[in-house]
VMD Tcl script that draws the C-alpha trace (Angstrom):
set ca {
  {11.16 26.80 -16.78}
  {12.47 24.98 -13.86}
  {14.75 26.14 -11.01}
  {18.45 26.76 -11.62}
  {19.11 24.29 -8.71}
  {17.52 21.45 -10.60}
  {19.44 22.29 -13.81}
  {22.61 22.57 -11.81}
  {22.25 19.15 -10.16}
  {21.03 17.22 -13.10}
  {24.43 15.80 -13.72}
  {24.38 13.77 -10.60}
  {20.76 12.33 -11.04}
  {20.53 8.83 -12.21}
  {17.53 6.61 -13.47}
  {16.31 4.51 -10.55}
  {15.72 1.53 -12.91}
  {18.82 1.44 -15.05}
  {21.35 3.67 -13.18}
  {21.86 5.60 -16.44}
  {22.72 9.41 -16.36}
  {19.54 11.57 -16.89}
  {19.39 14.62 -18.94}
  {16.74 17.34 -19.67}
  {14.49 16.74 -22.50}
  {14.49 19.58 -25.16}
  {11.18 21.37 -25.96}
  {10.86 19.25 -29.18}
  {11.19 16.03 -26.96}
  {8.66 17.32 -24.58}
  {6.15 17.93 -27.36}
  {6.72 14.46 -28.74}
  {6.41 13.06 -25.22}
  {3.00 14.75 -24.78}
  {1.91 13.64 -28.36}
  {2.79 9.98 -27.55}
  {1.21 10.27 -24.07}
  {-2.06 11.67 -25.52}
  {-2.27 8.53 -27.86}
  {-1.50 6.16 -24.99}
  {1.81 5.26 -26.65}
  {3.67 6.54 -23.53}
  {2.39 5.21 -20.12}
  {3.59 4.82 -16.57}
  {5.80 1.85 -16.09}
  {2.94 -0.12 -14.70}
  {0.85 0.26 -17.73}
  {-1.55 2.98 -16.51}
  {-2.15 6.03 -18.46}
  {-0.33 9.30 -17.48}
  {-3.11 11.79 -17.73}
  {-1.01 14.95 -16.83}
  {0.91 16.66 -19.80}
  {4.59 16.95 -19.25}
  {6.04 20.44 -19.08}
  {9.65 19.58 -17.96}
  {11.33 16.18 -17.75}
  {14.46 14.18 -17.55}
  {15.14 11.13 -19.52}
  {17.75 8.38 -20.07}
  {20.09 8.72 -23.08}
  {17.80 6.60 -25.23}
  {14.71 8.33 -23.78}
  {13.38 4.87 -22.94}
  {12.70 5.99 -19.40}
  {11.25 9.68 -18.99}
  {10.65 11.16 -15.52}
  {8.28 14.17 -15.14}
  {9.43 17.22 -13.13}
  {6.82 19.39 -11.36}
  {7.45 22.43 -9.16}
  {11.29 21.55 -9.44}
  {10.71 18.12 -8.00}
  {11.85 15.19 -10.23}
  {9.60 12.15 -9.93}
  {12.41 9.60 -9.84}
  {10.29 6.66 -8.68}
  {10.44 3.47 -10.90}
  {6.64 3.19 -11.27}
  {6.35 6.93 -12.35}
  {8.78 6.39 -15.18}
  {7.09 7.12 -18.59}
  {7.84 4.23 -20.97}
  {6.80 3.14 -24.37}
  {3.49 0.96 -24.18}
  {5.23 -1.93 -26.07}
  {7.75 -1.99 -23.08}
  {5.21 -2.46 -20.36}
  {5.73 -5.99 -18.94}
  {2.72 -7.00 -16.93}
  {4.46 -10.25 -15.77}
  {6.55 -8.35 -13.35}
  {3.49 -7.47 -11.28}
  {2.44 -9.87 -8.45}
  {-0.97 -11.35 -8.28}
  {-1.45 -9.26 -4.93}
  {-0.87 -6.06 -6.66}
  {-3.21 -6.71 -9.42}
  {-6.01 -7.50 -6.78}
  {-5.20 -4.35 -4.95}
  {-5.29 -2.27 -8.16}
  {-8.42 -3.84 -9.16}
  {-9.94 -2.98 -5.82}
  {-9.09 0.68 -6.05}
  {-10.15 0.81 -9.76}
  {-13.58 -0.64 -8.87}
  {-14.31 0.20 -5.14}
  {-11.64 2.37 -3.72}
  {-10.95 6.07 -3.36}
  {-11.14 8.56 -6.08}
  {-9.85 12.12 -6.41}
  {-12.54 14.78 -6.44}
  {-12.61 17.82 -8.62}
  {-11.21 19.87 -5.75}
  {-8.23 17.48 -5.30}
  {-9.52 15.52 -2.27}
  {-9.82 11.73 -2.10}
  {-13.31 10.45 -1.56}
  {-14.82 6.88 -1.22}
  {-16.49 5.69 -4.54}
  {-19.38 4.16 -2.60}
  {-19.96 7.02 -0.03}
  {-19.38 10.23 -2.03}
  {-21.56 12.37 0.44}
  {-19.32 11.66 3.48}
  {-18.22 14.92 4.88}
  {-14.58 15.68 3.96}
  {-13.54 16.15 7.66}
  {-14.99 12.72 8.27}
  {-12.22 10.93 6.32}
  {-9.38 12.21 8.46}
  {-8.16 9.68 11.05}
  {-10.68 6.96 11.13}
  {-12.86 6.21 8.27}
  {-16.66 6.00 8.14}
  {-16.20 2.37 6.94}
  {-14.30 1.61 10.22}
  {-17.38 2.22 12.11}
  {-19.68 -0.04 10.03}
  {-21.17 3.04 8.40}
  {-22.63 4.48 11.57}
  {-21.53 8.01 10.97}
  {-20.39 8.22 14.67}
  {-16.91 8.37 16.21}
  {-15.68 6.02 19.00}
  {-17.64 8.02 21.63}
  {-20.84 7.67 19.83}
  {-21.00 11.33 18.73}
  {-21.88 12.17 15.24}
  {-19.07 12.91 12.91}
  {-17.94 16.59 13.15}
  {-19.77 16.96 16.59}
}
mol new
graphics top color blue
foreach p $ca { graphics top sphere $p radius 0.5 }
foreach p [lrange $ca 0 end-1] q [lrange $ca 1 end] { graphics top cylinder $p $q radius 0.2 }
display resetview
């Protein structure tokens, strides 16, 4: 169950896309949301799958926009709205955004099992080496600006 503060202020929250009032989904609606999400019938607004099951959520009156709530934080960002797959419109995405998404899907950073981001093509880079400047910024040398090895 979410915090009383969130439940108390839900009346002032609005959908960032439509401006409609949001309300708390019932347990039956949450179960239906998760069923649809598991079958890829409910996805993020940009068409990507939503891999995490919903435990608490807010939705527009027609439930055409659903926003997950985690740790009493409502994810009220337009791209994080859960919508019906049929409602996903790819025409609204710019060519640049598609190129960037493609890059990250094929070559970019991925989340490791322990929740940290690592490069797809250099998975053995020490985790402390990817704070600040990245190994790729050094042409793969494994050294910082002083020439010292990473972590030295």
